[in-house]
C-alpha positions in Angstrom: 0.1 -0.1 0.0 1.8 3.5 -1.3 1.6 6.6 0.8 -1.0 8.1 -0.4 -3.5 5.2 0.1 -2.6 5.0 3.6 -3.1 8.5 4.0 -6.8 8.7 2.2 -7.6 5.7 4.4 -6.3 8.2 7.9 -8.5 10.8 6.3 -11.2 8.6 6.1 -10.8 6.7 9.4 -10.5 10.5 11.5 -13.7 11.7 9.8 -15.8 7.8 10.5 -14.5 8.4 14.2 -15.7 12.4 14.5 -19.1 11.4 12.2 -20.1 8.7 14.9 -18.9 10.6 17.5 -21.5 13.1 16.6 -24.2 10.8 15.5 -23.8 9.7 19.1 -24.1 12.8 20.4 -27.4 13.2 18.6 -28.6 9.6 19.4 -28.0 10.6 23.0 -30.0 14.1 22.3 -33.0 12.9 21.0 -33.3 10.0 23.7 -32.5 12.7 26.3 -35.1 14.9 24.8 -37.6 12.4 24.9 -36.9 11.2 28.2 -37.7 15.1 29.5 -40.9 14.9 27.4 -41.9 11.1 29.0 -40.8 13.1 32.6 -43.7 15.9 31.8 -46.0 13.8 30.8 -45.9 11.7 33.4 -46.0 14.4 35.9 -48.6 16.3 34.4 -50.8 12.7 35.2 -49.8 12.6 38.6 -51.2 16.4 38.9 -54.1 15.2 37.5 -54.7 12.4 40.0 -54.2 14.7 42.7 -56.5 17.7 41.8 -53.7 19.9 41.0 -52.9 22.4 38.5 -50.0 21.8 35.7 -47.4 23.8 33.9 -44.8 22.3 32.0 -42.6 25.6 32.6 -42.5 28.4 34.9 -40.8 31.9 35.3 -38.5 31.9 38.6 -41.0 35.0 39.9 -43.9 32.4 40.2 -42.8 32.2 44.1 -42.6 35.4 45.9 -39.0 36.5 47.5 -37.0 33.1 46.0 -33.9 35.3 45.5 -33.8 35.4 49.5 -32.9 31.3 49.7 -29.7 30.0 49.3 -30.6 27.7 46.4 -31.9 30.2 44.2 -29.2 32.8 45.0 -27.1 30.9 43.2 -26.0 30.8 39.3 -27.8 32.0 36.3 -30.5 30.7 33.2 -32.5 29.7 36.5 -35.9 27.7 35.3 -38.6 25.9 37.2 -40.1 23.0 35.0 -42.7 20.3 35.6 -44.4 22.8 38.0 -47.6 21.1 39.9 -49.2 23.0 42.9 -52.3 22.4 44.4 -52.5 22.2 48.4 -52.0 19.0 51.0 -53.5 19.2 54.4 -54.8 22.4 53.8 -51.6 24.1 53.5 -50.6 25.8 49.9 -48.2 23.5 48.1 -45.6 22.3 45.3 -43.2 20.1 43.4 -41.1 20.9 40.8 -37.8 20.6 39.0 -35.5 23.5 39.4 -32.8 24.3 37.2 -29.5 26.6 37.5 -26.2 26.6 35.8 -23.1 27.8 37.5 -20.4 29.0 35.4 -19.7 29.2 31.7 -18.0 27.9 29.1 -16.2 24.7 29.9 -16.2 25.2 33.7 -20.3 25.2 33.3 -22.1 23.0 35.0 -25.9 22.3 35.2 -27.8 21.5 38.7 -31.3 20.0 39.0 -33.1 18.8 41.6 -36.8 18.4 42.7 -38.1 20.8 45.1 -41.1 20.6 47.8 -42.5 24.3 48.3 -44.7 24.6 51.6 -46.8 27.7 52.4 -48.5 27.7 55.2 -50.4 30.6 56.4 -49.2 30.8 60.2 -45.6 29.4 59.9 -43.2 31.9 60.5 -39.6 30.6 60.4 -36.4 32.6 60.5 -34.2 32.5 57.3 -31.9 29.5 57.2 -30.1 27.5 55.0 -29.4 23.6 56.2 -27.5 21.4 53.7 -25.2 18.0 54.0 -22.1 18.8 55.3 -19.3 17.7 53.4 -15.6 18.0 54.2 -15.0 21.4 52.6 -17.2 22.6 55.2 -15.9 21.2 57.9 -12.6 22.3 57.0 -13.5 26.3 56.1 -15.7 26.2 59.6 -12.4 26.3 61.4 -11.8 29.8 59.9 -15.0 30.9 60.9 -17.7 30.1 58.7 -20.8 30.0 60.0 -22.0 26.3 60.9 -24.3 26.7 63.8 -24.0 23.3 65.8 -25.9 21.7 68.7 -23.9 20.2 71.6 -26.7 18.1 73.0 -26.9 16.5 69.1 -23.9 15.6 68.0 -24.9 13.0 64.6 -26.7 15.8 63.6 -24.2 18.6 64.0 -21.5 16.0 62.2 -24.3 15.4 59.0 -25.4 19.0 58.1 -24.1 22.6 57.7 -27.0 25.1 59.4 -26.4 28.6 58.6 -28.7 32.1 59.3 -28.4 35.4 59.6 -30.2 35.4 63.0 -28.4 32.2 65.0 -30.4 32.3 68.1 -34.0 32.1 66.4 -32.3 28.9 64.3 -31.4 27.6 67.1 -34.8 28.1 68.7 -36.8 26.5 65.9 -34.8 23.4 66.0 -36.2 21.3 68.3 -35.1 17.6 69.1 -38.0 16.4 67.0 -36.9 18.7 64.3 -33.3 17.1 64.8 -34.2 13.6 65.0 -36.0 13.8 61.8 -32.8 15.1 60.1 -30.6 12.2 61.9 -33.1 9.7 60.4 -33.3 11.5 56.4 -29.6 11.8 55.9 -28.9 14.0 53.0 -32.0 16.4 53.3 -31.6 19.7 51.9 -34.0 22.7 53.0 -34.4 26.5 52.9 -36.7 28.3 54.5 -37.7 31.8 56.0 -41.2 33.6 56.8 -43.9 31.1 56.1 -42.4 29.4 52.9 -40.2 26.3 53.0 -38.3 24.3 50.2 -37.3 20.8 50.7 -34.4 18.7 48.7 -31.7 16.9 47.6 -29.3 18.3 46.2 -28.8 17.1 42.1 -31.3 14.6 42.6 -34.6 14.5 40.7 -37.8 12.0 42.1 -39.0 9.9 39.6 -42.6 10.8 38.8 -44.1 7.9 40.1 -42.5 8.3 43.3 -43.7 12.4 43.2 -47.1 11.5 46.0 -45.0 9.2 48.3 -42.1 12.2 47.9 -44.8 14.8 48.9 -46.4 13.2 51.8 -42.9 12.8 52.8 -41.7 16.2 52.9 -45.4 17.2 54.5 -44.2 15.3 57.5 -41.2 17.3 57.9 -42.9 20.4 57.1 -45.3 19.7 59.8 -42.4 19.7 62.6 -41.8 23.1 61.5 -45.4 23.6 61.7 -46.0 22.3 65.3 -43.3 25.2 66.4 -45.8 27.7 65.6 
């Protein structure tokens, strides 16, 4: 085989490889889009079964004062999708997929999670954010980064990062029942303030067939906050 033929075959192999990668990406995009469409259809069905309303997409301004909460204060290109909303046990409630982007270009990363939202009229919480505590959190807390711990609940304090502009009010809010719930349900994240409460697991989306169960579980946690008032 002469050098010219070898060069042609090499070029063809390169183009073939590129075409294969592009084709795989296109197939992945089509499959991903179909999955998202199916997710939307299934959530619409769940909303219908609950007697709730449904919106495929909603502006972030749909929920009042959203920018005051830690989850919604970070990133850009924010959107709410698969929004189902109504009432549970007389409490205004919703479940939605929340998307946001951090960074740009090659440092860009997309985050999404299912969020349960409750708005009990009689609730009055201090603003706070609660997240599972990472190794990085433990290190930076040594240098003054706020982490509200409870000496009588070492398990909770080692598992979670609790932050609030009003530390004493946050301490008063988290009674033994609440602390115990979080200890038994590791990985739960919560943002709260006023009569608004957001419950989720970071970067975790609830499958449509588990939506009702997720809402009922989140309602238990909401009830523990509500029992304080």
